[in-house]
C-alpha positions in Angstrom: -10.4 -25.4 0.8 -11.7 -22.7 3.1 -13.6 -23.8 6.2 -16.5 -21.7 7.5 -15.3 -19.8 10.5 -17.2 -16.6 11.3 -16.0 -14.1 13.9 -19.0 -12.1 15.1 -19.5 -8.6 16.5 -22.3 -6.1 16.9 -25.8 -7.3 17.7 -26.8 -10.9 17.9 -28.1 -12.2 14.6 -31.4 -13.1 16.3 -31.8 -9.5 17.5 -30.3 -7.6 14.5 -32.2 -5.6 11.9 -29.3 -5.7 9.5 -26.2 -7.7 8.9 -22.8 -6.6 7.6 -20.4 -9.2 6.1 -16.8 -8.0 6.3 -14.1 -9.6 4.2 -10.4 -9.1 5.2 -7.4 -8.6 2.9 -4.5 -10.9 2.1 -2.4 -11.6 5.2 -5.0 -10.1 7.5 -7.7 -11.6 9.7 -11.3 -11.4 10.5 -10.5 -9.6 13.7 -8.6 -7.0 11.7 -11.5 -6.1 9.4 -13.9 -6.2 12.4 -12.0 -3.5 14.1 -13.0 -1.1 11.2 -16.6 -1.3 12.4 -15.8 1.1 15.2 -15.5 3.9 12.6 -18.7 3.0 10.8 -22.4 3.9 11.5 -23.7 0.4 12.2 -26.4 0.8 14.8 -28.6 -2.3 14.8 -26.2 -4.4 12.7 -24.9 -7.9 13.3 -21.3 -8.1 12.1 -20.1 -11.3 10.4 -16.4 -11.7 9.4 -15.4 -15.0 7.9 -11.8 -16.0 8.2 -9.8 -17.2 5.2 -7.6 -20.3 5.5 -4.0 -19.2 5.9 -5.2 -15.6 5.8 -5.6 -15.6 2.0 -8.8 -16.0 0.0 -7.0 -17.0 -3.2 -3.2 -17.4 -3.9 -2.4 -15.1 -6.9 -3.2 -11.6 -7.9 -6.9 -10.8 -8.6 -5.7 -9.9 -12.1 -4.4 -13.4 -12.8 -6.5 -15.7 -15.0 -9.4 -17.0 -12.9 -8.5 -20.6 -13.3 -5.1 -20.0 -11.7 -6.8 -18.9 -8.5 -9.0 -22.0 -8.4 -10.2 -23.9 -6.5 -9.6 -21.3 -3.8 -11.6 -18.5 -5.4 -14.7 -20.7 -5.8 -14.3 -21.8 -2.2 -14.0 -18.2 -1.0 -17.2 -17.2 -2.9 -18.9 -20.2 -1.3 -17.8 -19.0 2.1 -19.4 -15.6 1.4 -22.6 -17.4 0.3 -22.7 -19.5 3.4 -22.2 -16.4 5.6 -25.1 -14.7 3.7 -27.2 -17.8 4.2 -26.5 -17.6 8.0 -27.9 -14.1 8.0 -30.9 -15.0 6.0 -31.6 -18.0 8.2 -31.8 -15.6 11.2 -34.5 -13.7 9.3 -32.5 -10.9 7.8 -33.6 -10.3 4.2 -31.2 -9.6 1.4 -32.1 -5.9 1.2 -30.8 -5.6 4.8 -27.6 -7.5 4.1 -24.5 -5.4 3.5 -20.9 -6.3 2.3 -17.6 -4.6 3.0 -14.1 -5.6 2.0 -10.5 -4.3 1.8 -8.0 -5.1 -0.9 -8.3 -8.9 -1.6 -11.5 -8.8 0.5 -12.8 -5.9 -1.6 -12.2 -7.9 -4.8 -14.1 -10.9 -3.3 -16.9 -8.6 -2.2 -17.3 -7.2 -5.7 -17.0 -10.6 -7.4 -19.6 -12.1 -5.1 -22.2 -9.4 -5.5 -21.8 -9.2 -9.3 -22.2 -13.0 -9.6 -25.3 -12.8 -7.4 -26.8 -9.4 -8.1 -30.1 -8.5 -6.3 -31.2 -5.7 -4.0 -28.8 -5.8 -1.1 -28.6 -3.2 1.6 -25.3 -2.0 0.1 -21.6 -2.7 -0.5 -18.3 -1.0 0.2 -15.1 -1.9 -1.6 -12.0 -0.3 -0.2 -9.5 -0.8 -3.1 -10.7 -3.6 -5.3 -12.1 -4.7 -8.6 -13.8 -7.6 -10.4 -11.5 -10.6 -10.6 -9.7 -12.0 -13.6 -7.1 -11.2 -16.2 -10.0 -9.7 -18.1 -13.6 -9.0 -17.1 -16.1 -11.6 -18.4 -19.5 -10.0 -18.3 -21.2 -13.4 -18.9 -20.1 -14.4 -15.4 -22.4 -11.7 -13.9 -26.1 -11.7 -13.7 -29.1 -10.2 -11.9 -30.4 -6.7 -11.1 -29.1 -4.7 -8.2 -32.3 -2.5 -8.1 -30.2 0.5 -7.2 -28.2 -1.1 -4.4 -25.7 1.6 -3.2 -22.1 0.6 -3.9 -19.1 2.7 -2.9 -15.6 1.9 -4.3 -12.6 3.9 -3.1 -9.0 3.5 -4.4 -5.7 5.1 -4.9 -4.1 6.1 -8.2 -1.7 4.6 -8.5 -2.2 1.5 -6.4 0.5 -1.2 -6.6 -2.1 -4.0 -6.5 -5.2 -2.6 -8.2 -5.0 -0.6 -11.5 -7.4 2.3 -11.5 -8.6 1.2 -14.9 -10.0 -2.0 -13.4 -11.8 0.0 -10.8 -13.5 2.1 -13.5 -14.4 -1.0 -15.5 -15.8 -2.6 -12.5 -18.0 0.4 -11.7 -19.3 0.4 -15.2 -20.3 -3.2 -15.1 -22.1 -2.7 -11.8 -23.9 0.4 -13.1 -25.0 -1.6 -16.2 -26.5 -4.1 -13.6 -28.5 -1.2 -12.1 -26.3 -0.6 -9.0 -26.1 3.0 -7.7 -22.3 3.2 -7.8 -20.0 5.9 -6.5 -16.3 5.5 -7.2 -13.7 7.8 -5.6 -10.1 7.9 -6.7 -7.5 9.5 -4.4 -4.2 10.6 -5.8 -1.2 8.8 -4.3 -3.2 7.6 -1.2 -1.3 4.3 -1.0 -2.8 0.9 -0.2 -4.9 1.9 2.8 -8.2 3.3 3.9 -8.6 7.1 4.5 -11.1 9.0 6.6 -12.9 10.4 3.6 -13.6 6.9 2.4 -15.1 6.1 5.8 -17.3 9.2 5.7 -18.5 8.4 2.2 -19.2 4.7 3.2 -21.3 6.0 6.1 -23.1 8.6 4.0 -23.7 6.6 0.8 -24.3 3.1 2.2 -24.7 2.6 5.9 -26.6 5.7 6.9 -28.3 6.2 3.5 -31.9 7.5 3.7 -34.2 5.1 1.8 
């Protein structure tokens, strides 16, 4: 399935205090999502952006039945796990590991952290939700211990129904995440400057 190929930026892992794992959208690249880092407050961060095979993490809509996106989805989740393990091997603890994704990468971000909930540094999902034709709470376990999570989206969005965003936020809140969701009227399938500002304020530059 997917082969681990990580494009890096920021500080060297061996010198970094924190790590940010960035997950690109369908049809995009690791380099594309890395370019977003220039707009984020990431002093002291190592940046790790894995590349999906054929620029797609899984073949169908994130709202399709989970089995239809297999085995690509499980392989994608494993790539995120391997990228996380690379940061941990360099001595960065989970509470200093952050996640960010856009669109398909946002869905993968949320699915990964919900399946492996613990106290992370934080997570940002630009237009995404938990994966599947319906949310199965039994798939998700752990305690986020107030990990800050920001989810931004448009209403409407052609790919991501706002109802799934709200349902996702509720699941994460039940798992003790500190979730902020922000819905923008008719924004389109993109990232706006307010989302960037909120990601910096609520997640990357949050005072502990």
